Backbone bond lengths (Angstrom), bond angles and torsions (degrees), N, CA, C in turn:
res aa  C-N    CA-C-N  psi(-1)  N-CA   C-N-CA  omega(-1)  CA-C   N-CA-C  phi
1 M - - - 1.485 - - 1.518 111.34 -
2 T 1.332 115.08 118.57 1.456 118.05 -176.21 1.549 111.43 -86.79
3 A 1.371 110.90 144.53 1.484 114.37 -175.98 1.555 109.88 -81.55
4 A 1.431 109.24 141.42 1.545 115.18 -173.85 1.582 104.32 -63.72
5 T 1.270 106.49 146.22 1.627 116.84 -178.99 1.487 100.49 -109.52
6 T 1.299 110.68 138.07 1.542 117.21 174.12 1.491 108.98 -98.55
7 P 1.407 118.97 141.75 1.451 121.74 -169.29 1.559 100.91 -66.21
8 A 1.280 116.39 152.62 1.502 125.02 173.44 1.576 110.10 -72.43
9 A 1.312 114.02 135.47 1.491 118.38 -179.93 1.552 103.64 -63.43
10 P 1.318 113.67 143.91 1.424 118.87 177.55 1.555 110.19 -65.54
11 A 1.375 113.57 144.65 1.476 116.78 -179.47 1.522 109.75 -71.21
12 A 1.324 112.29 139.24 1.465 115.13 166.64 1.498 119.80 -57.74
13 P 1.361 115.60 136.78 1.561 119.79 -175.92 1.677 101.73 -59.39
14 V 1.181 106.64 140.70 1.472 118.15 178.44 1.531 103.54 -92.55
15 P 1.326 120.01 125.54 1.412 124.39 175.55 1.435 114.87 -65.91
16 P 1.270 123.77 138.65 1.392 118.51 -178.87 1.509 114.41 -72.64
17 V 1.288 110.32 143.21 1.389 122.12 -173.72 1.605 108.43 -82.05
18 R 1.252 110.79 117.01 1.503 121.11 179.68 1.435 110.58 -87.72
19 D 1.224 121.71 133.78 1.347 125.36 175.73 1.572 110.01 -78.46
20 A 1.333 118.48 126.28 1.465 119.95 -179.09 1.420 111.61 -50.55
21 R 1.442 114.93 -31.39 1.555 116.59 -177.50 1.466 111.07 -62.51
22 D 1.334 118.48 -37.71 1.566 123.40 176.00 1.594 109.89 -52.64
23 G 1.304 113.33 -57.48 1.410 116.89 176.09 1.435 117.71 -52.79
24 G 1.358 114.36 -44.17 1.557 118.68 173.76 1.401 114.98 -63.01
25 R 1.291 120.33 -39.27 1.530 124.20 175.30 1.562 104.84 -63.41
26 A 1.312 116.95 -50.77 1.672 111.45 -176.23 1.460 109.30 -57.54
27 R 1.403 120.66 -43.20 1.448 117.81 -178.36 1.396 112.21 -64.59
28 T 1.362 116.32 -31.43 1.507 114.14 177.81 1.537 113.49 -69.12
29 R 1.406 113.24 -38.43 1.467 114.21 175.39 1.405 112.57 -59.43
30 A 1.415 115.25 -47.82 1.416 115.75 178.45 1.551 119.41 -60.47
31 G 1.318 112.94 -33.26 1.405 117.00 175.19 1.551 114.37 -66.33
32 W 1.427 114.83 -38.63 1.382 124.05 172.97 1.488 110.44 -60.05
33 A 1.399 116.77 -48.30 1.441 116.50 -179.82 1.506 111.94 -58.74
34 R 1.314 117.55 -45.88 1.440 123.46 -177.01 1.622 110.09 -61.70
35 G 1.286 115.00 -38.19 1.410 121.90 178.21 1.597 113.25 -67.06
36 V 1.366 112.87 -39.87 1.436 120.00 174.15 1.581 114.82 -60.87
37 R 1.417 108.63 -43.78 1.424 113.97 -179.72 1.535 114.25 -69.27
38 L 1.308 113.60 -35.76 1.486 120.79 178.83 1.523 105.42 -66.51
39 A 1.270 121.51 -45.40 1.506 126.43 -174.76 1.586 107.70 -60.98
40 L 1.413 109.91 -47.69 1.469 108.21 178.39 1.433 119.35 -69.23
41 L 1.381 118.84 -27.43 1.425 126.19 172.48 1.560 111.67 -66.76
42 L 1.286 118.37 -35.92 1.471 126.17 177.99 1.611 102.66 -72.45
43 A 1.282 118.98 -44.32 1.420 115.19 178.56 1.517 120.88 -62.77
44 F 1.340 110.55 -33.94 1.443 117.91 174.55 1.578 111.62 -70.29
45 L 1.322 112.13 -38.07 1.539 116.48 176.99 1.462 111.30 -69.02
46 V 1.289 121.17 -35.53 1.494 116.53 171.75 1.594 114.23 -67.27
47 V 1.294 115.62 -39.77 1.382 113.70 175.90 1.503 118.02 -65.82
48 F 1.327 114.19 -33.70 1.513 119.56 172.40 1.517 112.32 -69.38
49 L 1.413 119.68 -33.35 1.432 118.49 -176.12 1.556 110.17 -86.03
50 I 1.204 121.74 -8.24 1.474 121.58 -179.93 1.385 112.98 -58.25
51 P 1.225 123.98 -51.93 1.514 126.86 179.77 1.505 111.24 -61.62
52 I 1.346 112.52 -43.22 1.450 115.71 175.68 1.598 113.66 -52.74
53 Y 1.353 110.31 -48.58 1.422 119.80 178.41 1.540 112.75 -50.80
54 V 1.321 110.50 -52.41 1.482 114.52 -177.92 1.513 108.01 -62.64
55 L 1.272 119.81 -41.35 1.434 120.68 -177.99 1.537 108.24 -59.81
56 L 1.299 116.02 -49.53 1.533 116.36 -175.88 1.519 115.74 -67.62
57 V 1.394 116.60 -43.27 1.426 114.09 179.43 1.569 112.35 -70.93
58 T 1.184 120.13 -32.80 1.500 126.03 178.22 1.540 107.98 -66.00
59 S 1.374 116.47 -42.71 1.450 116.68 -176.48 1.503 110.43 -65.24
60 F 1.135 123.21 -20.59 1.470 125.92 -178.65 1.507 115.38 -91.78
61 K 1.391 116.32 -1.26 1.459 119.93 -175.49 1.527 113.33 -92.31
62 P 1.194 119.46 143.43 1.589 115.77 165.38 1.446 112.55 -67.41
63 L 1.327 113.96 166.01 1.543 121.44 -169.87 1.468 105.77 -67.22
64 T 1.245 124.45 -23.16 1.552 122.21 178.66 1.472 107.65 -74.46
65 E 1.311 126.67 -25.18 1.402 122.85 176.91 1.538 114.49 -95.25
66 A 1.311 117.79 -22.61 1.491 117.46 -178.72 1.367 115.30 -70.32
67 D 1.235 116.57 91.91 1.450 123.31 176.04 1.558 113.89 -137.96
68 P 1.367 117.96 144.47 1.460 113.58 -173.02 1.445 113.88 -67.59
69 S 1.380 119.78 -16.76 1.474 117.84 171.28 1.498 116.58 -65.59
70 R 1.365 114.62 -21.37 1.442 119.65 -177.08 1.542 112.22 -122.05
71 A 1.270 112.68 30.65 1.485 127.44 179.13 1.678 108.14 -54.80
72 W 1.300 116.82 -40.62 1.417 120.88 -173.43 1.413 112.46 -86.35
73 A 1.346 122.48 -19.31 1.442 130.82 179.12 1.526 115.23 -66.68
74 L 1.417 125.68 140.21 1.384 123.97 175.39 1.528 105.93 -80.54
75 P 1.345 113.95 153.39 1.472 115.87 -178.99 1.447 112.04 -59.78
76 E 1.454 116.08 138.41 1.353 116.36 169.04 1.555 112.01 -77.66
77 V 1.295 115.78 -26.25 1.495 118.98 178.37 1.575 104.67 -126.06
78 W 1.279 123.60 111.44 1.391 125.31 -179.54 1.607 106.60 -82.41
79 T 1.405 113.63 132.02 1.410 121.66 -178.10 1.475 113.76 -141.22
80 F 1.240 121.13 148.93 1.529 122.57 178.38 1.469 105.80 -104.72
81 E 1.250 120.95 6.70 1.494 123.71 -178.60 1.591 112.29 -57.76
82 P 1.291 111.91 -42.42 1.595 111.22 177.33 1.511 111.53 -61.44
83 W 1.346 118.91 -43.87 1.387 117.95 175.91 1.542 115.53 -58.27
84 R 1.336 116.45 -39.02 1.402 120.46 -176.47 1.605 106.20 -67.33
85 V 1.285 122.45 -42.69 1.427 131.82 -176.16 1.519 108.35 -66.28
86 A 1.396 112.72 -47.53 1.519 118.41 176.78 1.560 111.91 -62.21
87 W 1.372 117.71 -44.14 1.382 116.48 177.84 1.508 115.14 -62.72
88 E 1.309 120.18 -36.74 1.478 122.88 176.14 1.482 110.13 -61.85
89 K 1.327 119.83 -42.20 1.447 124.93 178.23 1.330 118.10 -76.89
90 L 1.250 122.61 -22.36 1.444 128.38 -171.24 1.633 113.55 -106.06
91 A 1.311 113.37 -19.35 1.425 117.79 -173.94 1.441 113.53 -60.37
92 P 1.350 123.53 -48.48 1.541 117.67 171.43 1.478 118.85 -51.40
93 G 1.361 113.15 -38.47 1.419 118.18 179.90 1.525 114.35 -64.44
94 I 1.421 109.30 -43.17 1.494 115.11 176.60 1.482 114.75 -62.56
95 V 1.395 118.69 -37.27 1.416 119.19 178.05 1.582 109.01 -65.47
96 N 1.335 114.95 -41.23 1.502 119.47 177.66 1.574 111.89 -61.25
97 S 1.300 114.17 -39.23 1.500 118.97 -179.38 1.463 110.72 -65.50
98 V 1.417 116.99 -44.80 1.382 121.42 172.46 1.485 113.28 -56.45
99 L 1.330 120.65 -48.68 1.466 120.55 -177.67 1.579 110.26 -67.26
100 L 1.298 114.83 -15.12 1.564 119.78 179.90 1.550 107.03 -92.23
101 A 1.306 121.89 -54.57 1.451 127.59 -171.07 1.384 114.76 -75.60
102 V 1.240 124.29 -37.68 1.533 121.34 -176.53 1.516 110.60 -70.05
103 P 1.489 117.00 -56.55 1.399 111.07 176.10 1.472 121.81 -69.01
104 G 1.332 111.07 -23.61 1.529 118.36 177.93 1.520 110.39 -67.46
105 A 1.439 114.46 -43.53 1.550 113.79 177.55 1.467 117.43 -67.64
106 L 1.407 110.17 -34.66 1.528 112.38 174.52 1.483 113.50 -67.39
107 I 1.344 122.50 -48.48 1.407 122.15 -178.40 1.457 106.66 -63.46
108 S 1.285 126.04 -44.24 1.458 120.67 -177.95 1.549 113.31 -60.84
109 A 1.481 111.34 -37.04 1.568 109.41 178.04 1.451 113.90 -73.62
110 V 1.294 120.65 -25.86 1.500 120.27 175.69 1.600 108.05 -73.96
111 L 1.292 122.46 -49.00 1.334 125.33 170.09 1.493 120.36 -47.98
112 G 1.364 113.60 -50.76 1.372 120.79 175.46 1.399 117.63 -64.92
113 S 1.358 119.46 -32.10 1.461 126.57 179.65 1.594 107.05 -71.48
114 M 1.191 120.29 -43.01 1.472 122.10 177.96 1.631 107.31 -67.93
115 N 1.262 118.23 -45.68 1.418 116.21 176.91 1.506 113.46 -62.95
116 G 1.271 117.93 -45.64 1.495 117.27 176.89 1.428 115.25 -66.34
117 Y 1.306 123.19 -28.65 1.486 126.52 172.96 1.491 110.97 -65.47
118 V 1.345 115.37 -43.81 1.559 115.78 179.97 1.460 110.86 -65.60
119 L 1.352 113.05 -49.09 1.470 118.42 -175.50 1.585 115.40 -66.71
120 A 1.296 112.44 -22.91 1.599 117.42 178.78 1.422 115.47 -94.22
121 R 1.319 121.80 -28.13 1.497 124.37 -175.58 1.525 115.05 -124.02
122 W 1.186 124.40 -23.75 1.439 122.22 -177.26 1.532 105.72 -115.50
123 R 1.341 115.61 87.54 1.407 117.10 178.74 1.499 117.15 -72.51
124 F 1.185 116.19 149.51 1.559 126.93 179.88 1.511 112.94 -146.86
125 P 1.221 116.30 158.21 1.508 112.41 -179.16 1.421 112.45 -66.97
126 G 1.393 113.08 134.26 1.524 126.13 -173.69 1.436 114.21 74.03
127 A 1.285 118.55 22.78 1.517 122.01 173.70 1.571 108.70 -61.79
128 D 1.440 117.98 -47.25 1.401 112.97 -176.44 1.466 117.88 -71.05
129 V 1.409 111.86 -26.43 1.473 114.79 174.31 1.573 109.53 -73.15
130 L 1.253 117.99 -37.99 1.462 113.63 175.98 1.392 116.14 -65.22
131 F 1.392 117.62 -38.77 1.414 120.41 176.50 1.557 110.77 -65.47
132 T 1.215 123.43 -42.49 1.449 123.24 170.43 1.518 119.26 -51.19
133 L 1.458 111.33 -52.44 1.459 116.76 174.53 1.503 110.36 -60.75
134 L 1.272 121.41 -32.75 1.401 121.22 -177.79 1.531 111.00 -68.95
135 L 1.310 113.48 -33.62 1.479 116.81 -178.08 1.554 110.13 -72.83
136 F 1.205 119.18 -19.85 1.404 120.31 176.27 1.561 116.37 -62.36
137 G 1.338 112.71 -19.31 1.426 120.15 175.54 1.434 115.97 -68.24
138 M 1.437 119.09 -20.53 1.362 121.01 166.87 1.480 125.57 -67.80
139 F 1.395 110.29 -17.28 1.434 114.25 -173.42 1.575 110.56 -114.30
140 I 1.350 116.15 15.38 1.389 123.65 170.71 1.554 109.07 -84.64
141 P 1.303 122.15 113.28 1.477 120.49 176.34 1.541 113.20 -63.61
142 Y 1.359 111.45 152.57 1.461 116.03 179.05 1.524 108.75 -56.67
143 Q 1.453 118.66 -41.97 1.412 117.86 -168.11 1.556 108.69 -65.92
144 G 1.253 118.39 -21.35 1.416 122.80 -177.86 1.409 115.10 -72.50
145 V 1.382 118.48 -23.16 1.527 118.97 -178.99 1.373 111.79 -119.24
146 M 1.374 119.92 23.29 1.414 119.26 -175.66 1.374 116.00 -78.31
147 I 1.339 115.63 -41.75 1.511 116.69 179.55 1.439 113.52 -70.48
148 P 1.423 120.22 -47.00 1.523 117.49 173.39 1.551 114.17 -60.52
149 L 1.284 117.02 -31.91 1.467 120.23 175.50 1.497 114.64 -60.60
150 V 1.426 112.38 -48.87 1.453 118.73 175.70 1.574 111.81 -58.83
151 Q 1.285 117.18 -42.52 1.485 122.89 -179.55 1.578 104.30 -65.68
152 L 1.240 121.60 -43.17 1.439 121.28 -177.08 1.619 108.19 -62.62
153 L 1.339 119.15 -53.52 1.331 121.41 -178.24 1.484 115.69 -62.67
154 V 1.325 118.09 -29.84 1.527 122.22 173.69 1.524 105.02 -68.98
155 K 1.218 126.21 -43.77 1.491 128.73 176.30 1.539 109.49 -57.60
156 L 1.373 112.99 -43.86 1.547 113.03 178.00 1.517 110.27 -66.42
157 N 1.254 117.68 -35.34 1.501 116.41 171.62 1.431 113.90 -55.41
158 E 1.332 117.52 -47.35 1.448 124.28 -179.09 1.580 110.59 -62.36
159 I 1.221 122.80 -42.01 1.410 128.86 -178.40 1.536 105.40 -68.95
160 T 1.291 122.83 -49.57 1.427 127.26 -179.52 1.509 110.20 -57.62
161 E 1.400 117.14 -50.77 1.315 119.17 179.49 1.489 119.26 -61.09
162 A 1.350 109.71 -37.12 1.475 115.69 172.39 1.556 123.73 -69.48
163 V 1.482 111.60 -23.40 1.384 121.21 175.33 1.436 112.28 -89.90
164 T 1.353 121.35 -46.69 1.466 122.90 -173.14 1.525 114.40 -118.62
165 G 1.366 115.93 -0.02 1.423 114.83 -179.86 1.520 117.61 78.72
166 A 1.278 117.92 -5.02 1.509 122.97 -173.97 1.638 105.31 -87.60
167 Q 1.322 112.98 131.58 1.387 116.14 -176.66 1.609 112.81 -102.25
168 G 1.251 115.70 147.19 1.545 121.01 177.28 1.447 113.22 54.41
169 V 1.362 120.28 49.56 1.385 129.13 173.77 1.498 108.96 -75.84
170 F 1.275 123.58 -39.86 1.434 118.61 -170.26 1.645 107.49 -113.39
171 Y 1.195 118.30 -67.36 1.450 121.44 176.47 1.576 113.11 -68.56
172 G 1.264 110.86 122.77 1.461 118.04 -173.48 1.396 118.59 88.56
173 A 1.340 120.51 5.53 1.518 125.79 -178.90 1.520 107.34 -134.44
174 I 1.329 111.59 171.32 1.519 126.30 173.21 1.524 112.36 -53.05
175 P 1.275 123.80 -52.17 1.398 124.06 -175.90 1.554 114.91 -53.49
176 G 1.380 114.22 -44.14 1.473 115.87 -177.81 1.556 110.23 -68.26
177 L 1.389 119.19 -36.17 1.480 126.05 175.21 1.620 108.17 -63.80
178 L 1.344 112.02 -42.08 1.501 113.99 179.25 1.604 105.22 -63.61
179 L 1.165 120.31 -50.35 1.370 120.99 -174.69 1.511 115.54 -58.05
180 A 1.313 117.14 -39.42 1.425 120.39 174.77 1.509 114.72 -65.60
181 H 1.288 117.21 -37.77 1.443 119.74 -177.77 1.569 109.27 -74.09
182 V 1.353 113.73 -39.72 1.548 114.49 174.81 1.385 110.84 -61.39
183 V 1.367 123.19 -48.06 1.560 117.35 -177.39 1.507 110.97 -67.98
184 Y 1.330 119.74 -35.46 1.415 123.16 -179.34 1.449 110.24 -69.14
185 G 1.214 117.96 -23.78 1.649 118.02 -176.56 1.550 108.41 -95.49
186 I 1.330 121.31 -11.22 1.476 120.08 -177.77 1.574 112.12 -55.35
187 P 1.425 120.30 -44.32 1.431 113.81 177.98 1.581 121.33 -59.93
188 I 1.428 115.90 -39.63 1.403 116.86 177.72 1.511 112.09 -71.63
189 C 1.336 113.33 -38.04 1.634 117.75 179.36 1.487 106.18 -62.65
190 T 1.303 117.20 -44.70 1.551 114.31 179.45 1.488 113.86 -64.74
191 L 1.298 117.97 -39.29 1.336 122.16 175.65 1.447 117.26 -55.46
192 I 1.410 121.43 -46.99 1.347 132.19 175.22 1.526 108.07 -57.10
193 F 1.320 118.39 -55.62 1.495 121.13 -167.26 1.485 104.68 -73.72
194 R 1.308 123.25 -36.25 1.415 127.40 -178.96 1.563 111.23 -56.83
195 N 1.399 113.73 -50.78 1.441 121.04 -179.82 1.487 111.34 -68.29
196 Y 1.419 116.92 -28.24 1.444 113.73 178.22 1.526 112.46 -81.56
197 Y 1.202 121.22 -30.44 1.495 126.73 177.48 1.443 113.21 -66.31
198 V 1.334 116.83 -33.86 1.455 119.68 179.67 1.525 110.93 -65.03
199 T 1.310 120.05 -21.63 1.436 125.34 -176.64 1.615 104.47 -85.57
200 I 1.191 122.07 -10.79 1.506 120.18 173.75 1.619 111.75 -65.86
201 P 1.191 118.69 126.39 1.650 118.45 178.04 1.503 106.09 -49.67
202 E 1.440 113.87 141.30 1.356 122.16 178.32 1.491 106.55 -70.33
203 E 1.343 121.21 -32.22 1.528 121.47 -175.16 1.503 105.78 -59.67
204 L 1.343 125.45 -37.68 1.420 119.61 -178.60 1.607 113.92 -56.52
205 I 1.442 109.41 -44.19 1.450 115.21 -176.46 1.561 100.94 -68.78
206 E 1.207 126.41 -54.76 1.517 124.23 179.47 1.456 115.58 -49.37
207 A 1.322 118.98 -39.34 1.444 126.39 179.68 1.581 108.02 -61.53
208 A 1.445 113.90 -44.67 1.426 113.06 178.30 1.381 118.49 -72.60
209 R 1.423 115.84 -24.27 1.419 115.15 170.14 1.450 119.94 -67.88
210 V 1.482 108.63 -42.36 1.403 113.63 176.91 1.581 113.06 -57.13
211 D 1.350 115.48 -33.71 1.436 118.05 178.86 1.430 118.23 -75.77
212 G 1.430 115.20 2.22 1.356 121.40 -179.31 1.420 116.64 92.42
213 A 1.352 123.73 3.59 1.434 122.13 175.57 1.482 114.46 -71.38
214 G 1.320 115.96 137.79 1.393 118.93 178.33 1.570 113.66 -90.09
215 M 1.197 121.40 -160.04 1.431 125.32 -171.78 1.525 110.74 -67.14
216 L 1.420 111.45 -60.59 1.441 113.06 174.79 1.593 119.07 -61.67
217 R 1.253 118.71 -27.45 1.530 123.31 -178.74 1.376 101.18 -74.06
218 T 1.261 126.78 -45.57 1.482 126.28 -176.43 1.439 111.31 -66.11
219 Y 1.349 119.08 -36.03 1.426 120.64 172.77 1.519 114.62 -68.27
220 R 1.274 116.31 -36.78 1.452 118.93 -175.83 1.526 112.51 -76.21
221 S 1.497 113.67 -40.41 1.435 116.71 -173.46 1.507 118.74 -97.49
222 V 1.304 110.99 -15.48 1.529 116.29 -178.00 1.569 115.37 -116.58
223 V 1.380 113.65 -46.60 1.389 118.47 -177.91 1.422 117.86 -77.27
224 L 1.378 112.91 -49.19 1.491 119.44 -171.98 1.537 110.23 -65.65
225 P 1.343 123.29 -31.69 1.476 116.66 -178.19 1.553 111.36 -74.47
226 V 1.087 117.79 -13.43 1.517 120.10 175.99 1.591 117.45 -102.35
227 S 1.291 111.93 11.40 1.575 120.21 -168.21 1.635 108.23 -98.92
228 G 1.362 118.71 8.31 1.327 122.79 -175.47 1.613 107.78 -58.43
229 P 1.163 135.46 -52.21 1.454 128.67 -176.04 1.475 108.91 -63.64
230 A 1.374 125.65 -36.94 1.374 123.76 -179.95 1.577 111.27 -70.56
231 F 1.241 114.81 -38.33 1.478 118.72 173.78 1.547 112.20 -62.31
232 A 1.266 115.93 -37.43 1.514 119.79 179.09 1.533 106.49 -65.54
233 V 1.321 121.59 -46.66 1.426 122.24 -178.45 1.569 109.55 -64.34
234 V 1.259 121.63 -46.19 1.497 121.36 178.50 1.494 111.48 -62.80
235 V 1.331 117.30 -42.97 1.440 119.74 -174.38 1.547 107.84 -62.23
236 I 1.340 117.94 -54.71 1.419 125.20 178.67 1.596 108.99 -54.05
237 W 1.201 117.20 -44.72 1.569 122.49 -177.80 1.560 110.03 -61.23
238 Q 1.250 110.09 -53.52 1.533 119.49 -173.85 1.601 107.68 -73.56
239 F 1.192 119.47 -40.32 1.504 122.17 -176.77 1.598 100.70 -69.35
240 T 1.211 127.79 -45.32 1.457 125.53 -177.90 1.535 106.86 -69.36
241 S 1.194 118.47 -40.19 1.625 116.76 -176.80 1.540 102.66 -66.20
242 M 1.367 121.74 -47.78 1.373 118.05 -175.17 1.486 116.43 -67.14
243 W 1.315 115.31 -40.60 1.507 119.90 -176.91 1.532 107.70 -68.00
244 N 1.307 118.47 -32.83 1.561 123.60 -177.12 1.432 116.15 -92.06
245 D 1.337 120.13 2.33 1.437 119.40 -173.32 1.581 106.51 -84.39
246 F 1.366 106.19 144.80 1.507 114.13 -179.65 1.487 109.06 -129.74
247 L 1.311 124.57 -32.45 1.520 123.54 -177.16 1.435 106.40 -66.35
248 F 1.318 120.07 -62.66 1.474 123.29 -175.44 1.527 105.33 -50.78
249 A 1.388 119.51 -55.41 1.407 120.60 -175.06 1.633 114.72 -52.80
250 V 1.385 118.31 -35.47 1.345 117.72 -174.32 1.551 108.58 -79.34
251 F 1.374 117.83 -24.07 1.430 116.09 -172.25 1.603 106.25 -95.82
252 L 1.292 120.26 -31.03 1.485 122.32 -169.79 1.529 110.84 -100.03
253 T 1.208 124.05 -10.28 1.599 123.17 -174.84 1.396 108.36 -122.12
254 G 1.427 118.77 161.76 1.385 128.07 -178.67 1.569 103.66 -105.23
255 P 1.389 113.92 -175.14 1.467 117.81 -179.38 1.453 115.10 -66.67
256 Q 1.291 118.95 -30.63 1.517 122.47 171.75 1.439 117.65 -66.31
257 S 1.374 115.23 -21.42 1.465 121.68 -178.41 1.412 114.43 -115.04
258 W 1.261 123.62 12.89 1.414 124.83 179.22 1.492 111.59 -61.08
259 P 1.316 121.31 128.33 1.501 124.32 168.14 1.451 116.61 -71.75
260 T 1.290 114.83 -175.38 1.565 121.59 -172.44 1.491 108.54 -63.98
261 T 1.405 122.68 -40.46 1.455 120.46 -177.09 1.449 118.44 -65.38
262 V 1.405 117.18 -35.57 1.481 120.44 175.91 1.446 108.07 -75.40
263 M 1.385 123.60 -40.11 1.424 117.57 173.65 1.470 116.51 -64.11
264 L 1.392 120.95 -30.29 1.376 125.15 175.49 1.509 110.19 -66.09
265 N 1.407 116.69 -38.71 1.356 113.80 176.66 1.495 120.30 -65.74
266 N 1.428 114.60 -27.77 1.316 124.07 -177.41 1.609 111.79 -82.37
267 I 1.313 121.90 -2.15 1.408 122.47 -179.76 1.563 100.97 -82.68
268 A 1.358 117.71 99.08 1.423 119.59 -179.26 1.486 99.49 -164.66
269 G 1.478 108.09 147.91 1.509 119.60 179.80 1.517 114.60 -87.90
270 A 1.240 120.10 164.64 1.495 123.30 -179.94 1.641 107.11 -78.01
271 Q 1.392 111.56 -53.37 1.506 114.43 -176.44 1.573 109.79 -103.68
272 T 1.305 123.31 -40.28 1.411 123.55 175.16 1.466 107.25 -117.73
273 V 1.408 114.98 153.54 1.455 126.47 175.78 1.428 115.11 -88.48
274 P 1.320 124.32 113.57 1.437 126.61 -173.64 1.493 110.04 -77.02
275 Y 1.389 115.34 79.37 1.517 117.65 -173.87 1.426 113.17 -64.61
276 S 1.289 126.56 -36.97 1.391 129.68 178.44 1.595 108.45 -58.04
277 Q 1.249 117.30 -47.56 1.389 119.80 -176.54 1.551 112.24 -70.13
278 Q 1.434 111.76 -37.83 1.470 112.27 175.71 1.475 113.71 -66.36
279 M 1.286 117.30 -36.93 1.567 119.09 171.68 1.514 118.81 -61.03
280 A 1.373 111.34 -38.39 1.378 118.03 179.11 1.598 108.88 -69.41
281 A 1.256 114.07 -47.46 1.542 116.69 175.87 1.385 113.93 -63.00
282 A 1.250 121.85 -28.23 1.512 122.13 179.31 1.603 110.11 -72.58
283 L 1.342 117.07 -41.21 1.425 122.78 171.09 1.479 113.95 -64.66
284 L 1.259 122.67 -40.40 1.481 129.55 175.37 1.610 104.39 -60.81
285 A 1.360 118.66 -48.07 1.368 118.27 -178.77 1.589 114.93 -65.54
286 S 1.310 115.26 -23.47 1.466 112.45 -172.70 1.502 109.37 -95.40
287 I 1.391 121.29 -2.66 1.484 123.74 -169.99 1.631 105.00 -71.39
288 P 1.455 125.81 -46.10 1.334 123.84 -173.26 1.657 108.36 -63.54
289 T 1.309 124.58 -43.71 1.412 124.48 179.32 1.534 106.10 -64.35
290 T 1.218 125.08 -36.27 1.549 129.29 -177.96 1.589 101.02 -66.67
291 V 1.169 115.85 -54.44 1.551 113.97 -179.99 1.460 114.24 -50.92
292 V 1.457 116.78 -49.11 1.491 123.78 -174.45 1.665 105.19 -58.23
293 Y 1.441 117.38 -42.73 1.380 117.54 -179.38 1.556 113.64 -66.39
294 V 1.302 110.38 -40.74 1.616 116.03 178.41 1.523 110.10 -57.06
295 L 1.362 112.26 -44.81 1.460 116.12 -172.92 1.586 114.13 -77.64
296 L 1.287 113.52 -36.26 1.460 121.54 -178.68 1.484 117.87 -107.64
297 G 1.377 117.10 -0.47 1.499 118.29 -167.93 1.494 111.89 -71.88
298 R 1.393 119.08 -21.85 1.514 118.51 -174.33 1.566 103.87 -78.14
299 F 1.416 121.72 -17.44 1.400 119.16 175.62 1.566 116.61 -89.48
300 F 1.389 110.93 -9.15 1.473 118.93 -168.44 1.489 107.42 -68.51
301 M 1.397 119.61 -62.30 1.470 117.98 177.81 1.514 113.49 -56.29
302 R 1.344 118.14 -39.63 1.444 117.85 -179.64 1.551 110.44 -56.87
303 G 1.219 117.94 -42.95 1.474 122.19 -174.28 1.483 106.58 -73.81
304 L 1.273 123.15 -38.09 1.548 127.30 -179.34 1.506 102.99 -64.19
305 M 1.362 119.63 -56.87 1.458 122.04 -172.80 1.581 114.53 -66.08
306 A 1.301 108.71 -25.93 1.598 108.47 -174.15 1.692 101.54 -77.95
307 G 1.259 118.16 -28.94 1.423 117.76 178.21 1.646 111.38 -82.80
308 A 1.407 113.63 -9.22 1.430 111.22 -179.00 1.394 115.64 -102.01
309 L 1.431 121.00 -8.17 1.387 125.41 -178.58 1.631 113.80 -87.07
310 K 1.221 111.76 -9.96 1.468 113.31 -176.99 1.508 106.64 -155.54
311 G 1.256 114.06 147.38 1.522 120.19 164.71 1.647 104.21 101.47
């Protein structure tokens, strides 16, 4: 009688032997790839900084040195006089731009938030049609509405003067320019907030309804506290648009209400161009938008991506 034999256990798979040279070549390729990316980034950085370099070095030159043929050269005599003159000429425009851009960005954000909340969470007949028609406002060029906009603001001036006796409240003044920018910005602000509010879990809205919260209470207690990224996007967008606007400002305001862009355009000499003063004024005009991006920039991409992932 023969003893039963048990089948031999299968041999464990032998891992393939990798040549150390393969790993070395892979590390070399990865190192080359990182080097190429770094070189490209540095090249783009240099190209981006070239205009800033010219602005800076020219802004510290006296008028005798500020010449296009010597744009790349450092100043032989460093002076803050162009900055002082630029500030004196630009200060009224900066004040007007602040009076325009700060309240305008906040009002646009509030109106866009409420519109986006209604269109995203409180459905009603014709909501999609209304939203589509609202978005058409983003594609209307400024030039196409300039004449009727001027006529509207002139009529508002007449009505305001007849009711209150105040003259030039809208056309030729900051309130009229602010009104134009707020109305023109409603479509894009509504789109940003609507796409962001679609990403809010429906369970939060339903829980608020179960607790007896109405439309406004739900918006104030549930939706508004989580709207920070969307507000950052809209505030940056509207603040930058209003601060950098030139066309509306030229048509709708007078000399006493000119914002920074119009004042910057008017810094020019009769016989010679004061390049150093223009460069200093350009840098001064760019500081507020830079500060806004620095303070709110970390929320900007978060708010844009939140509205792009769903809805």
